[in-house]
N, C-alpha and C positions, 0 to 999 in steps of 0.2 A: 503495500499500501504505498502511496507516492504522498508525500505534505504538499501541499500547494505551495507554492514560491511566494513569498511575501516581498512588496514593491514598495521602493523608497523612492518615490520623487525627490529631487536637489533641484529646487530653482535656482539654487546660488551658482551653478554649474549650466555653462553652454558647450552643446558638442558640435565639432565642425561638421557640416555636411559631407564634405569632401575628401577629408582624412581622416576623422572619429578622432582627431584631438579634443582634451576636455580643458577648460579652461573657466577659471572665476569671472563671473558676470559682474562688471562694472559698470557706472554711468559713463558713458564716453562722452557726454554735455550734449550741448544743443545743438543739432545739425550735425552731428560727427558721427563716424563710422567706426566699427572696432573689426579688423581684419586676423584670419590666422596666421600667425608668424611662420607656421610649418609650410603650409599649401597655396597661402594667401588668396583664400575663399574669403568672401563676406560674412561673418557672424552675426552681427547684428549692427542697428542702427537709431539714430533717435531724431524725428524730425519734430519741429513743433507745430502745434496746433493739426495735426496729421489726420485724424478722424474727421474734424468739420472740413477742411479742405477737400478733402478727398470726396466726402458725402456731395458737397455741393457740385463738383466737377461730376461726379458719377449721373446723380439727377439730370444735368444739362446734357451730356452723354445719351442717356434714355431718350429725352426728346428727340436729339437730333436721328438717332438710329429708327425712332418711328418715322420720323419725315423721309429719311433715306430711303423706307421701303413701301412709303405710299406714291411718290411722286415718279415720272419718268427720270429714267438713268441717264439714257444717251438715245440720239437720234440717227439713222443714219438713211442718207439721202444720195438715190442716184436714178440718173433718166427718169427723173420725175417722177419717182416713187420713193416712198419711205419706211423706213422700219422704226419703232419704239420700241424702247424694251426697259425694264425693272430691274431690280437686283435681283431677282429671282427668277427673271426670264430664264437666263441658262440652264438652271436648276429643273424649270420645267422642260426644256428643249430635249436636256440629256435623258430624262425618264421618258419623253414620248419615242425617242430613239431606243430604247431599250439598254440605257446607259445608268440603269440605277444604281449603281456603285459610284459612279461619279455625281450624280444627282444627291447622292446622299450626302458626300463627303462635301460637297461646294456648298448646299445648303447648310450643314454642321456649322462646319469652318467661318461661314462668312454672316448666317443669321442667328441661329438656335443657339449655339455657345456663345457668343457674345452677348446674345439678350438676355440667356438665362445668366451668364457671368456676372452682367450690369445690374440686374434685379436683385441677383442674392447679396452683392455684394452692398447696396443701396441698404437692403434688408437688415443685415448685419451691422453694419454701420450705424443705422439712424437706432436699431434696439440698444448696441452698446451705449451710444451717444445718449441714451437716456436711462441708462442704467438697467435695463432689463437686458440680463445674462441667463443663460440655460446652455444646456449640455446640446442642444439640440444647433443653437447659434455657431458653437464650436464646430462642428460636424460641416456645417453646410460651408464654413470657413475655409475649411480643409480642404472641401471638394473646389473651391475656388480657384486654391493655388494648382489643382489637378487640371483644370480647366484652361487655365492660361495659356500653354501652348500650341491650344489647339483654336482658339482664337486667332483668326488670323487674316482680319481685314487690312492691316499695313500692306500684307503680303498682296492680295487681293488689288490694294490699289495701284500696285507696279505693274499687276497683270493688265490693270486698264492704261496705263500710260505705254506697254508695249503693243496692246491691240490697238490703240490709236493710232502709232506710227504705221504698223501695219496695213493700216486702213486710208491712211493719208492719202498715198496715190490715186486709190481706187475711185473714193466718194468725199462728199462734204460730211463730217461728223458735228453736230450738234450737242454740246453738253446741258443735261437738264439739270432742274433743281435737286434731284435726290444726289448726284454726284457730288453738289458744293456741301450738301447737308454732311454725306458720307466721309468728305475730308475733314469738315470741322469735329465731327465726330472722333476721328481718331487722333485729333489733336487733343481732344478732351481727354480721352481714355489715356492716352499717354500722359496726362499731366496728372488725371487723378490717380492713375498706379505710382506714378513718381512721388506724389504728395503721401501717400500711405505709409505709413511705419506697422507694419504688421506686429511686428513683437509689443507694441500697444495694445494691440486690439486682443492678441494672446493673453496679456496681462488683465484685462479687464475681464476677458471673458472666465479668468481660472480664478472662480471666487473663492475656491477652497486653496489658494495656493499658500503655501507655509513658511514661516519667518526667517528672512534669510540668515542660511548658517547652519540650518538645521537640517535634519538625514542623515545619509549614510557619509557625509564626510567628517559627521562627527562621531560616527558609527564605530566599532572595535573592527580592525580590519577582518575580513574574510576572503580566502581566496576562492572562493565557489562565486561569490558575487562581483559582476563586473557590469560597465553602466551601459544601457541601451539608450540611444539620442533618436528620439522620435523625427522621423523625415519630413514629418507634418508640422508640427508645430514648434519643432526644437528642445521641447522639454527633455531630461535627461532622468532616466530611472533606472536605479539598481536592482538588478533581478539574480536570480541563482542561475547558473550556465546552463542549468537544464531546463528553464523555464520556457526556453523559446518555441521547443517542440507543443505546450499548451497555448500557443497563438496568443500571448499576453497582450493585452491593450492599452494605450494610452490613456493615462486619466484626466489627463485636459481635454483632449481632441478626439478619442476615443479610434485612434488609428492604429494597425497592429504593430506592433514591435517585434524588430528581428537585429540580432547583431549585426549578421551583414544578410543584403538579398537574397531570399531563397532561388537554389540554384541560378545565381546569376551569371555564370559564367556558360552553362548549357544552353540555357533558353537564348542568351546574347549570340551567341555560335549559328544556333537553329535560325533567328532572326537574318543575322549577316549572310549565311549562307545563302538563304531564300531570295534576300535583296541581291546581291551578284546575278543569281539564275535569272530574277527578272529584270533586270537592266538590260540584257540582250535584247530581248524583244521591244522593251521601251526606247531603244535607239535604231532597232533596225526596221520596226514598223513605223508607217506612219502617223501622227499625232493628230493631222488634220488633212483635209482636202479641201482647195479653193476651187469653186467652180464658177466660170466666169462666161455668159454667153454660149454656155454647153460645153466649155472645154474645161477639163479639171488637172490639177497640179497638187499630188500629194506634198505633205510637209513633213519632214522629220524634224526632231529637235535642231539638227546641227543645221540642216538646209534653212531653217527659221534663221538662224544666226547669220548666215552668210546671205540672206536677202536683206536684213540688217546692215549687214555691212555695204550692201551694193547700195542701201538708202544713205549711204554716209551718215548712218545711225550709230557711230562709234560708242557712245556712252553706252547706249540700251543693250545694242550687241555684246559689250562687255559685260554689262547687268546679266544677261541672259546666259550667257556662256558660261559664268561664273556658277549660277544660281543653277541652272539645268544641268550641265555638265560635270564642270568640276565639281561643285557640293556633293553629289552625290556619291561620285568616284572617291572623294577622298574622305566622305564620311565613311563607305565602307572599309576603305583602307585604314583609313586611322584606326576605328573599332578593331579590325583584324588584328592590328599593331598592340592594342593595349590588352586586347584578351591573350595572346601569345605570351607578351611580356609579362602579365600575371601568373599567368599556368607555369610560367619557367621560373617565376620566382625572382625575377630582375630587380638589382638594386639601383639600376641607371637612371638616373635624373627624376625622381619619382613628382617633384613638383611639375618639372616641364610637361612630364604625362597626364599630372592631374590637369593642367592648364589646356593640354591638348580636348582631354574629353569635355571641356566646358564649352572648347569653340566647338567640336560636334555636335556638342547637345543643343547650342545654341541658333546655330547656323540652318539645320537640317530643315524647319519650316518655310525655308526663303525658298525652296526649290518647289514649291507649288505653283510659283508665278505661271507657268506654262498651261497649266491646269485652268487656272483662273483666267487666263488670257483665253483659250479656248472656249471657255461658257460665255466670254462674252461676247466674243465672234461669233458664235453659233446662234446666240440670240439675236445679235444685230443684223448679221447677212443672210437673210432668207428670203430673195426676191425670185425664188423660180427659175428660171434659166438666166436670166439676168447676171443674178450672184447669187450664190449660194456657199455659207461654208459648213462642213460636216466633219463630228470627229472621227478620229481614227482608233484603229484597234492599240496602237502602241501607249494612246492617252492614257486608258484603264491600266496597263501594266507598269506606266512611268507614277502613277497617282501610288498604285500599290508599293512601288519602289519607296517613296517619299516618303508614308505612313511606315511601312515595316523597318525604316532607319533610324525614325524619330522614336518608336518602341524600344528598339535596339540600343540607344543611347537610355532610355529611362530603365530599361531591364539592368544595365550593368551597374555594378559598385563601384564607385571610385574609391571606398575605401579599402579596396583589397589591394590598390596599388601600393598602400602603405604598410600593409601585414607583414610582407615580407622582410620591410625594414625594423618592423618592430621584433621580430623573430630572431632577426641576425644580432639586435640588441642586446636582447633578454637573453639568446644562447650567449653570447658573449661574456655578459652579466654572470652567468652562472658557471662559467669556465674560472 
């Protein structure tokens, strides 16, 4: 019969998200940041009037999100005919052509997830502002962080720019009210997220937090107990080494605690290998076909870059090449290198490898530019035999590569990079 593990939350300690190092929490001062000396990751920061400013900015963003979905987005004019589109027109056209996975992905990334994220943030911040804190609010705030990388409105805006360049020689493009609302929405959201101090929100939600300095820091040393840093809210909890098998939960946010992400290497390898396989059809098959006056010309990712170069749009050509060609390849190669180095127990430059992981995790979503561009073009250019753009088979494969590489980066645990260093240090001390 196993005795249940006793949890000791320690709110005076902070665990680095990337390397797992523990530090005593101190007040960094107004508008200051605390960084991990070992790997350089941001531990926490302080911002004045954080909740009130972020709440107001998110309320304004919600208004512009509604407006961006009501009014016309863009209008395509050619040979006396015109085609008007809205923000979700591309989603509808993808679905009508049987490409429901692409339709679902674009709808989630540009409308549903941003809407749920904004509304949830407003709800949590409003309740916290008025002193009404519950465990449910902590759970909602935890999921807001999970949704963040999947809300890709700024990536969609770059897709709009690429689509405009591609159509500039073909026809006249008029910007609708929704497009300007969309631009303002992105600015407001960026300002709102920048103004928010998540640590202040967690402190207010944690109604049961203990006095500073209590907990396992003063408890008798026990080799069977080790710190579990919550990946959602950052709370450090000391548990018995065997407690992970019982799937313990964080006292503050309810997230599952783990010493290291379960089967991190195996799952990451499976996703990376799948990404390599799907990257081949994504580049060989056309991602769209442009039909003008009865004649069609299929476009692959690279041919699209070449067309931008021929139009002397060098900045956009470099942007598309970087986001759609370089980034997916570098993500797959970067993840492969990290996985191999961890499996071999490499001690080489762990700080630089951790930085590589942060870059891989951050840039992956920008590869969605091509998918968003296609959704815009398909919705705008549908004038029958005069001009039509149809999505290609390669678009689905490429979207799958982007999603899979993003999940692979999320599945990888960067703390594994530093475990080999700690084992070497412990071994040397033992000798």
